[in-house]
C-alpha positions in Angstrom: -4.9 -3.7 17.8 -5.7 -0.1 17.1 -3.2 2.0 15.2 -3.3 4.6 18.0 -1.8 1.9 20.3 1.4 1.6 18.2 4.0 3.7 20.0 7.1 3.5 17.7 8.4 2.2 14.4 10.1 -0.6 16.3 6.8 -1.6 17.9 5.2 -1.5 14.4 8.0 -3.7 13.1 7.4 -6.3 15.8 3.7 -6.3 15.0 4.4 -6.7 11.3 6.5 -9.7 11.9 3.8 -11.2 14.2 1.1 -10.5 11.6 3.2 -12.1 8.9 3.8 -15.2 10.9 0.1 -15.4 11.9 -1.4 -14.9 8.4 1.4 -16.2 6.1 1.1 -12.9 4.1 3.9 -10.5 4.4 3.3 -7.2 6.3 5.5 -4.2 6.8 5.8 -1.5 9.4 4.8 2.0 8.2 5.5 5.5 9.3 3.3 8.4 8.0 5.6 11.0 9.4 5.7 13.2 12.5 2.9 15.5 11.6 0.3 12.7 11.0 -1.8 10.8 13.5 -1.7 8.0 14.1 1.9 8.0 12.9 2.7 4.2 12.9 0.7 1.3 11.4 1.1 -2.1 9.8 0.2 -2.8 6.2 0.1 -5.9 4.0 2.6 -6.1 1.1 1.1 -6.4 -2.4 1.8 -9.7 -4.1 2.7 -10.4 -7.8 -0.4 -11.5 -9.6 -2.9 -9.4 -7.5 -5.3 -7.3 -9.6 -4.9 -3.5 -9.0 -6.4 -0.2 -10.0 -5.3 3.4 -9.8 -7.4 6.0 -8.0 -7.6 9.7 -7.3 -10.5 11.8 -5.9 -13.1 9.0 -6.1 -12.2 7.9 -9.6 -10.9 4.3 -10.0 -9.5 2.7 -13.2 -8.3 -1.0 -13.4 -4.6 -1.3 -14.5 -4.0 -5.0 -14.8 -2.2 -7.2 -12.3 1.1 -6.7 -10.4 3.9 -8.2 -12.5 6.9 -7.2 -10.5 7.9 -5.7 -7.1 11.4 -4.5 -6.4 13.3 -6.2 -3.5 13.2 -2.9 -1.6 9.4 -2.6 -2.1 9.9 0.8 -3.6 8.7 0.1 -7.1 5.7 -1.9 -8.4 4.9 -2.5 -12.1 1.6 -3.7 -13.5 0.8 -5.8 -16.6 -0.4 -2.6 -18.3 3.0 -1.0 -17.8 1.9 1.4 -15.0 4.6 2.0 -12.4 4.0 2.9 -8.8 6.6 4.1 -6.2 6.3 3.6 -2.5 6.0 7.0 -0.7 8.6 7.1 2.0 8.0 4.4 4.6 4.2 4.3 4.2 2.0 1.6 2.8 1.1 3.8 -0.2 2.4 3.3 -3.7 1.8 6.3 -6.1 2.3 7.3 -9.7 2.6 11.1 -9.3 -1.1 11.9 -8.4 -2.6 8.4 -8.8 -2.5 5.8 -5.9 -2.5 2.1 -6.4 -5.4 0.2 -4.8 -6.3 -3.5 -4.5 -8.7 -5.1 -6.9 -10.1 -4.1 -10.2 -12.4 -1.2 -9.6 -14.0 0.9 -12.4 -15.9 3.7 -10.8 -16.2 7.5 -11.2 -16.8 10.0 -8.5 -20.5 11.0 -8.8 -19.9 14.6 -7.7 -18.4 15.6 -11.1 
């Protein structure tokens, strides 16, 4: 399904439940806010033990593996002590300017 076809947060929630049941991996409904399009989407939830990196403007730096996730999914901590917070109801976890991304990636933006 295309994100443009998701009409409400409730619809996204139904799709997240269905995706969780189909794949066995937890998914959540997300809302980017009223001034973004498409507004609603479904995202997989990170899992303890997954390798992650932090990124900004094309630069990526590995930061260990996920060691803890709060029950509310608002806070994720890595083995290197980096803490990321979920931005509103999105599927994005940030540390001020840096965003958490899946996998160990060590790459710099070639434009600088």
